[in-house]
BAKE-951209 format. One record per atom (N, C-alpha, C, O): residue number from 1; residue in one letter; x, y, z negated; atom name. Coordinates in Angstrom, 3 decimals, decimal comma. Last residue first. Layout:
<rs>
+-----+----+----------+----------+----------+----+
!   i ! aa !        x !        y !        z ! at !
+-----+----+----------+----------+----------+----+
! NUM !  a !        X !        Y !        Z ! CA !
...
+-----+----+----------+----------+----------+----+
</rs>
This chain:
<rs>
+-----+----+----------+----------+----------+----+
!   i ! aa !        x !        y !        z ! at !
+-----+----+----------+----------+----------+----+
!  71 !  e !   18,450 !  116,359 !   -3,817 !  N !
!  71 !  e !   17,381 !  115,369 !   -3,619 ! CA !
!  71 !  e !   17,594 !  114,556 !   -2,398 !  C !
!  71 !  e !   16,785 !  113,680 !   -2,091 !  O !
!  70 !  t !   21,027 !  117,092 !   -6,110 !  N !
!  70 !  t !   20,468 !  117,189 !   -4,758 ! CA !
!  70 !  t !   19,453 !  116,069 !   -4,587 !  C !
!  70 !  t !   19,594 !  114,982 !   -5,147 !  O !
!  69 !  q !   21,656 !  118,966 !   -9,034 !  N !
!  69 !  q !   21,245 !  117,707 !   -8,426 ! CA !
!  69 !  q !   20,665 !  117,960 !   -7,046 !  C !
!  69 !  q !   19,914 !  118,911 !   -6,835 !  O !
!  68 !  p !   24,568 !  120,837 !   -9,863 !  N !
!  68 !  p !   23,166 !  120,798 !   -9,438 ! CA !
!  68 !  p !   22,856 !  119,468 !   -8,750 !  C !
!  68 !  p !   23,666 !  118,926 !   -7,998 !  O !
!  67 !  p !   26,645 !  119,571 !  -12,530 !  N !
!  67 !  p !   26,472 !  120,015 !  -11,139 ! CA !
!  67 !  p !   24,996 !  119,963 !  -10,743 !  C !
!  67 !  p !   24,254 !  119,120 !  -11,247 !  O !
!  66 !  d !   26,493 !  120,885 !  -15,841 !  N !
!  66 !  d !   26,264 !  119,759 !  -14,945 ! CA !
!  66 !  d !   26,116 !  120,298 !  -13,513 !  C !
!  66 !  d !   25,529 !  121,360 !  -13,309 !  O !
!  65 !  p !   29,111 !  123,063 !  -17,067 !  N !
!  65 !  p !   27,716 !  122,752 !  -16,723 ! CA !
!  65 !  p !   27,633 !  121,555 !  -15,798 !  C !
!  65 !  p !   28,574 !  121,248 !  -15,067 !  O !
!  64 !  p !   31,714 !  121,972 !  -19,338 !  N !
!  64 !  p !   31,270 !  122,545 !  -18,064 ! CA !
!  64 !  p !   29,811 !  122,181 !  -17,769 !  C !
!  64 !  p !   29,337 !  121,120 !  -18,173 !  O !
!  63 !  i !   32,204 !  122,918 !  -22,559 !  N !
!  63 !  i !   31,681 !  121,805 !  -21,775 ! CA !
!  63 !  i !   31,172 !  122,400 !  -20,471 !  C !
!  63 !  i !   30,283 !  123,252 !  -20,494 !  O !
!  62 !  k !   33,031 !  125,382 !  -23,349 !  N !
!  62 !  k !   33,900 !  124,242 !  -23,669 ! CA !
!  62 !  k !   33,473 !  122,975 !  -22,943 !  C !
!  62 !  k !   34,279 !  122,068 !  -22,734 !  O !
!  61 !  g !   31,452 !  127,607 !  -23,111 !  N !
!  61 !  g !   32,219 !  127,184 !  -21,948 ! CA !
!  61 !  g !   33,159 !  126,021 !  -22,209 !  C !
!  61 !  g !   34,001 !  125,709 !  -21,367 !  O !
!  60 !  d !   29,724 !  128,253 !  -25,096 !  N !
!  60 !  d !   31,079 !  128,788 !  -25,215 ! CA !
!  60 !  d !   31,971 !  128,395 !  -24,043 !  C !
!  60 !  d !   33,130 !  128,807 !  -23,987 !  O !
!  59 !  a !   27,530 !  126,747 !  -24,364 !  N !
!  59 !  a !   27,411 !  128,204 !  -24,315 ! CA !
!  59 !  a !   28,782 !  128,874 !  -24,382 !  C !
!  59 !  a !   28,983 !  129,938 !  -23,796 !  O !
!  58 !  k !   28,559 !  124,199 !  -24,911 !  N !
!  58 !  k !   28,213 !  124,567 !  -23,534 ! CA !
!  58 !  k !   28,148 !  126,081 !  -23,383 !  C !
!  58 !  k !   28,646 !  126,636 !  -22,403 !  O !
!  57 !  a !   28,813 !  124,388 !  -27,696 !  N !
!  57 !  a !   30,012 !  124,161 !  -26,882 ! CA !
!  57 !  a !   29,757 !  124,512 !  -25,422 !  C !
!  57 !  a !   30,635 !  125,063 !  -24,758 !  O !
!  56 !  r !   26,099 !  124,665 !  -28,394 !  N !
!  56 !  r !   27,043 !  125,745 !  -28,698 ! CA !
!  56 !  r !   28,307 !  125,607 !  -27,845 !  C !
!  56 !  r !   28,815 !  126,602 !  -27,327 !  O !
!  55 !  q !   25,127 !  122,156 !  -27,555 !  N !
!  55 !  q !   24,578 !  123,387 !  -26,964 ! CA !
!  55 !  q !   25,532 !  124,561 !  -27,177 !  C !
!  55 !  q !   25,754 !  125,358 !  -26,266 !  O !
!  54 !  i !   26,632 !  120,533 !  -29,298 !  N !
!  54 !  i !   26,823 !  120,420 !  -27,849 ! CA !
!  54 !  i !   26,297 !  121,672 !  -27,143 !  C !
!  54 !  i !   26,947 !  122,191 !  -26,235 !  O !
!  53 !  g !   25,581 !  121,317 !  -31,782 !  N !
!  53 !  g !   27,007 !  121,488 !  -31,499 ! CA !
!  53 !  g !   27,308 !  121,428 !  -30,008 !  C !
!  53 !  g !   28,141 !  122,184 !  -29,509 !  O !
!  52 !  q !   22,929 !  120,496 !  -31,477 !  N !
!  52 !  q !   23,233 !  121,917 !  -31,664 ! CA !
!  52 !  q !   24,697 !  122,207 !  -31,356 !  C !
!  52 !  q !   25,017 !  123,223 !  -30,740 !  O !
!  51 !  e !   23,311 !  117,703 !  -31,303 !  N !
!  51 !  e !   22,736 !  118,437 !  -30,170 ! CA !
!  51 !  e !   23,034 !  119,930 !  -30,271 !  C !
!  51 !  e !   23,356 !  120,566 !  -29,267 !  O !
!  50 !  i !   24,310 !  117,234 !  -33,902 !  N !
!  50 !  i !   25,144 !  116,938 !  -32,733 ! CA !
!  50 !  i !   24,638 !  117,705 !  -31,515 !  C !
!  50 !  i !   25,429 !  118,289 !  -30,775 !  O !
!  49 !  l !   22,068 !  117,954 !  -35,423 !  N !
!  49 !  l !   23,328 !  118,695 !  -35,583 ! CA !
!  49 !  l !   24,273 !  118,454 !  -34,409 !  C !
!  49 !  l !   24,962 !  119,375 !  -33,971 !  O !
!  48 !  i !   20,225 !  116,020 !  -34,528 !  N !
!  48 !  i !   19,948 !  117,450 !  -34,348 ! CA !
!  48 !  i !   21,239 !  118,255 !  -34,434 !  C !
!  48 !  i !   21,478 !  119,138 !  -33,611 !  O !
!  47 !  a !   21,474 !  113,636 !  -35,368 !  N !
!  47 !  a !   21,225 !  113,869 !  -33,940 ! CA !
!  47 !  a !   20,989 !  115,353 !  -33,667 !  C !
!  47 !  a !   21,496 !  115,888 !  -32,682 !  O !
!  46 !  a !   21,412 !  113,984 !  -38,159 !  N !
!  46 !  a !   22,698 !  113,879 !  -37,465 ! CA !
!  46 !  a !   22,528 !  114,178 !  -35,982 !  C !
!  46 !  a !   23,342 !  114,892 !  -35,396 !  O !
!  45 !  m !   18,650 !  113,937 !  -38,559 !  N !
!  45 !  m !   19,410 !  115,131 !  -38,905 ! CA !
!  45 !  m !   20,758 !  115,125 !  -38,188 !  C !
!  45 !  m !   21,192 !  116,153 !  -37,669 !  O !
!  44 !  q !   17,971 !  111,324 !  -37,748 !  N !
!  44 !  q !   17,404 !  112,485 !  -37,048 ! CA !
!  44 !  q !   18,232 !  113,733 !  -37,306 !  C !
!  44 !  q !   18,494 !  114,506 !  -36,384 !  O !
!  43 !  s !   19,454 !  109,849 !  -39,680 !  N !
!  43 !  s !   19,739 !  109,704 !  -38,258 ! CA !
!  43 !  s !   19,215 !  110,896 !  -37,455 !  C !
!  43 !  s !   19,915 !  111,422 !  -36,589 !  O !
!  42 !  l !   18,169 !  110,575 !  -42,032 !  N !
!  42 !  l !   19,590 !  110,853 !  -41,869 ! CA !
!  42 !  l !   19,976 !  110,825 !  -40,393 !  C !
!  42 !  l !   20,732 !  111,675 !  -39,922 !  O !
!  41 !  s !   14,958 !  112,046 !  -41,371 !  N !
!  41 !  s !   15,827 !  110,912 !  -41,674 ! CA !
!  41 !  s !   17,277 !  111,344 !  -41,461 !  C !
!  41 !  s !   17,559 !  112,343 !  -40,799 !  O !
!  40 !  r !   13,692 !  115,029 !  -42,974 !  N !
!  40 !  r !   14,061 !  114,238 !  -41,800 ! CA !
!  40 !  r !   14,865 !  113,031 !  -42,252 !  C !
!  40 !  r !   15,386 !  112,995 !  -43,367 !  O !
!  39 !  k !   13,198 !  117,292 !  -44,605 !  N !
!  39 !  k !   12,246 !  116,171 !  -44,524 ! CA !
!  39 !  k !   12,436 !  115,358 !  -43,239 !  C !
!  39 !  k !   11,482 !  115,047 !  -42,527 !  O !
!  38 !  e !   15,139 !  119,092 !  -45,071 !  N !
!  38 !  e !   14,393 !  119,273 !  -43,819 ! CA !
!  38 !  e !   13,310 !  118,212 !  -43,626 !  C !
!  38 !  e !   12,594 !  118,218 !  -42,625 !  O !
!  37 !  a !   16,181 !  118,056 !  -47,411 !  N !
!  37 !  a !   15,626 !  119,406 !  -47,437 ! CA !
!  37 !  a !   14,752 !  119,671 !  -46,214 !  C !
!  37 !  a !   13,751 !  120,382 !  -46,300 !  O !
!  36 !  n !   17,150 !  115,593 !  -46,423 !  N !
!  36 !  n !   16,063 !  115,618 !  -47,412 ! CA !
!  36 !  n !   15,392 !  116,985 !  -47,452 !  C !
!  36 !  n !   14,166 !  117,069 !  -47,518 !  O !
!  35 !  a !   19,193 !  116,551 !  -44,752 !  N !
!  35 !  a !   18,088 !  115,763 !  -44,199 ! CA !
!  35 !  a !   16,894 !  115,758 !  -45,158 !  C !
!  35 !  a !   15,751 !  115,906 !  -44,725 !  O !
!  34 !  l !   20,862 !  117,751 !  -46,662 !  N !
!  34 !  l !   20,239 !  118,556 !  -45,616 ! CA !
!  34 !  l !   19,037 !  117,830 !  -45,020 !  C !
!  34 !  l !   17,985 !  118,433 !  -44,809 !  O !
!  33 !  k !   21,627 !  115,495 !  -48,149 !  N !
!  33 !  k !   20,943 !  116,617 !  -48,801 ! CA !
!  33 !  k !   20,205 !  117,476 !  -47,784 !  C !
!  33 !  k !   19,065 !  117,881 !  -48,012 !  O !
!  32 !  e !   22,917 !  113,986 !  -46,146 !  N !
!  32 !  e !   21,724 !  113,452 !  -46,810 ! CA !
!  32 !  e !   20,931 !  114,568 !  -47,486 !  C !
!  32 !  e !   19,703 !  114,591 !  -47,409 !  O !
!  31 !  l !   25,056 !  115,699 !  -45,636 !  N !
!  31 !  l !   24,108 !  115,397 !  -44,566 ! CA !
!  31 !  l !   22,807 !  114,852 !  -45,143 !  C !
!  31 !  l !   21,721 !  115,212 !  -44,687 !  O !
!  30 !  d !   26,382 !  115,559 !  -48,098 !  N !
!  30 !  d !   25,807 !  116,835 !  -47,655 ! CA !
!  30 !  d !   24,785 !  116,629 !  -46,539 !  C !
!  30 !  d !   23,761 !  117,311 !  -46,502 !  O !
!  29 !  t !   27,130 !  112,837 !  -48,003 !  N !
!  29 !  t !   26,279 !  113,339 !  -49,091 ! CA !
!  29 !  t !   25,612 !  114,644 !  -48,692 !  C !
!  29 !  t !   24,415 !  114,826 !  -48,917 !  O !
!  28 !  k !   28,806 !  112,844 !  -45,770 !  N !
!  28 !  k !   27,575 !  112,045 !  -45,757 ! CA !
!  28 !  k !   26,608 !  112,530 !  -46,832 !  C !
!  28 !  k !   25,404 !  112,620 !  -46,594 !  O !
!  27 !  v !   30,840 !  114,481 !  -46,772 !  N !
!  27 !  v !   30,093 !  114,904 !  -45,585 ! CA !
!  27 !  v !   28,771 !  114,145 !  -45,509 !  C !
!  27 !  v !   27,731 !  114,736 !  -45,217 !  O !
!  26 !  d !   31,820 !  112,927 !  -48,870 !  N !
!  26 !  d !   31,230 !  114,237 !  -49,167 ! CA !
!  26 !  d !   30,417 !  114,767 !  -47,986 !  C !
!  26 !  d !   29,404 !  115,437 !  -48,189 !  O !
!  25 !  d !   32,786 !  110,605 !  -47,520 !  N !
!  25 !  d !   31,696 !  110,520 !  -48,489 ! CA !
!  25 !  d !   31,025 !  111,860 !  -48,734 !  C !
!  25 !  d !   29,798 !  111,935 !  -48,801 !  O !
!  24 !  q !   33,261 !  111,033 !  -43,985 !  N !
!  24 !  q !   33,776 !  111,093 !  -45,350 ! CA !
!  24 !  q !   32,588 !  111,098 !  -46,306 !  C !
!  24 !  q !   31,502 !  111,548 !  -45,942 !  O !
!  23 !  l !   31,876 !  108,827 !  -41,528 !  N !
!  23 !  l !   31,924 !  110,110 !  -42,208 ! CA !
!  23 !  l !   32,604 !  109,971 !  -43,563 !  C !
!  23 !  l !   32,532 !  108,922 !  -44,203 !  O !
!  22 !  y !   31,605 !  107,453 !  -38,368 !  N !
!  22 !  y !   32,206 !  107,279 !  -39,677 ! CA !
!  22 !  y !   32,381 !  108,652 !  -40,296 !  C !
!  22 !  y !   32,961 !  109,546 !  -39,680 !  O !
!  21 !  v !   28,908 !  106,498 !  -36,327 !  N !
!  21 !  v !   29,800 !  107,566 !  -36,751 ! CA !
!  21 !  v !   30,323 !  107,238 !  -38,147 !  C !
!  21 !  v !   29,564 !  106,795 !  -39,008 !  O !
!  20 !  n !   27,643 !  104,992 !  -33,402 !  N !
!  20 !  n !   28,039 !  104,836 !  -34,804 ! CA !
!  20 !  n !   29,055 !  105,905 !  -35,141 !  C !
!  20 !  n !   29,954 !  106,194 !  -34,351 !  O !
!  19 !  v !   24,905 !  105,535 !  -31,310 !  N !
!  19 !  v !   26,296 !  105,862 !  -31,584 ! CA !
!  19 !  v !   26,544 !  105,634 !  -33,070 !  C !
!  19 !  v !   25,735 !  106,042 !  -33,904 !  O !
!  18 !  k !   22,659 !  104,383 !  -28,782 !  N !
!  18 !  k !   23,060 !  104,485 !  -30,178 ! CA !
!  18 !  k !   24,541 !  104,780 !  -30,270 !  C !
!  18 !  k !   25,333 !  104,344 !  -29,435 !  O !
!  17 !  p !   20,143 !  105,434 !  -26,444 !  N !
!  17 !  p !   21,506 !  105,002 !  -26,745 ! CA !
!  17 !  p !   21,854 !  105,253 !  -28,215 !  C !
!  17 !  p !   21,392 !  106,226 !  -28,811 !  O !
!  16 !  i !   16,919 !  104,162 !  -26,445 !  N !
!  16 !  i !   17,708 !  105,351 !  -26,751 ! CA !
!  16 !  i !   19,113 !  104,869 !  -27,094 !  C !
!  16 !  i !   19,271 !  103,992 !  -27,943 !  O !
!  15 !  r !   14,873 !  102,225 !  -25,561 !  N !
!  15 !  r !   16,231 !  102,306 !  -25,021 ! CA !
!  15 !  r !   16,953 !  103,639 !  -25,238 !  C !
!  15 !  r !   17,536 !  104,182 !  -24,300 !  O !
!  14 !  a !   11,966 !  103,663 !  -26,647 !  N !
!  14 !  a !   12,542 !  102,679 !  -25,730 ! CA !
!  14 !  a !   13,950 !  103,082 !  -25,301 !  C !
!  14 !  a !   14,162 !  104,160 !  -24,745 !  O !
!  13 !  p !   11,348 !  104,192 !  -30,108 !  N !
!  13 !  p !   11,593 !  104,724 !  -28,767 ! CA !
!  13 !  p !   12,328 !  103,702 !  -27,905 !  C !
!  13 !  p !   13,197 !  102,974 !  -28,383 !  O !
!  12 !  v !    9,083 !  102,132 !  -31,799 !  N !
!  12 !  v !   10,479 !  102,485 !  -31,638 ! CA !
!  12 !  v !   10,668 !  103,042 !  -30,233 !  C !
!  12 !  v !   10,204 !  102,441 !  -29,264 !  O !
!  11 !  q !    6,375 !  102,410 !  -33,874 !  N !
!  11 !  q !    6,804 !  102,403 !  -32,481 ! CA !
!  11 !  q !    8,237 !  102,914 !  -32,408 !  C !
!  11 !  q !    8,550 !  103,998 !  -32,901 !  O !
!  10 !  v !    5,013 !  100,416 !  -36,302 !  N !
!  10 !  v !    6,032 !  101,421 !  -36,042 ! CA !
!  10 !  v !    6,443 !  101,305 !  -34,590 !  C !
!  10 !  v !    6,815 !  100,227 !  -34,126 !  O !
!   9 !  q !    2,059 !   99,861 !  -37,952 !  N !
!   9 !  q !    2,814 !   99,569 !  -36,736 ! CA !
!   9 !  q !    3,764 !  100,727 !  -36,475 !  C !
!   9 !  q !    3,348 !  101,885 !  -36,435 !  O !
!   8 !  p !    1,601 !   98,727 !  -41,298 !  N !
!   8 !  p !    1,634 !   99,820 !  -40,316 ! CA !
!   8 !  p !    2,465 !   99,414 !  -39,106 !  C !
!   8 !  p !    3,461 !   98,702 !  -39,237 !  O !
!   7 !  e !   -0,386 !   95,996 !  -42,289 !  N !
!   7 !  e !    0,960 !   96,471 !  -41,992 ! CA !
!   7 !  e !    0,899 !   97,618 !  -40,986 !  C !
!   7 !  e !    0,238 !   97,512 !  -39,953 !  O !
!   6 !  n !   -2,968 !   95,072 !  -42,472 !  N !
!   6 !  n !   -2,439 !   95,860 !  -43,584 ! CA !
!   6 !  n !   -1,068 !   96,458 !  -43,308 !  C !
!   6 !  n !   -0,634 !   97,351 !  -44,037 !  O !
!   5 !  a !   -3,478 !   93,461 !  -40,287 !  N !
!   5 !  a !   -4,182 !   94,739 !  -40,361 ! CA !
!   5 !  a !   -3,608 !   95,637 !  -41,458 !  C !
!   5 !  a !   -3,749 !   96,858 !  -41,377 !  O !
!   4 !  t !   -0,301 !   92,078 !  -39,246 !  N !
!   4 !  t !   -1,613 !   91,992 !  -39,866 ! CA !
!   4 !  t !   -2,219 !   93,385 !  -39,962 !  C !
!   4 !  t !   -1,529 !   94,379 !  -39,737 !  O !
!   3 !  v !    1,528 !   90,862 !  -36,617 !  N !
!   3 !  v !    1,213 !   92,063 !  -37,373 ! CA !
!   3 !  v !   -0,177 !   91,912 !  -37,940 !  C !
!   3 !  v !   -1,129 !   91,649 !  -37,204 !  O !
!   2 !  v !    4,104 !   88,718 !  -35,775 !  N !
!   2 !  v !    2,697 !   88,795 !  -36,134 ! CA !
!   2 !  v !    2,488 !   90,032 !  -36,989 !  C !
!   2 !  v !    3,193 !   90,231 !  -37,978 !  O !
!   1 !  m !    6,286 !   88,093 !  -33,135 !  N !
!   1 !  m !    6,034 !   88,871 !  -34,327 ! CA !
!   1 !  m !    4,534 !   88,956 !  -34,546 !  C !
!   1 !  m !    3,779 !   89,233 !  -33,614 !  O !
+-----+----+----------+----------+----------+----+
</rs>
């Protein structure tokens, strides 16, 4: 890949796992509206909402805590 001085360089995070999600049209539209309101990408907004849902599920005891790590 050749990058010229006029092209911005974009750094991509190394090896972040990817997940594909299928959404109803109205859900995708609402997600886009929320992402725009928060000035985030669609992907960032989806990741934030998923993380919040996981945190809530852990707090509610729906997801068991991770076992303590031993060294």
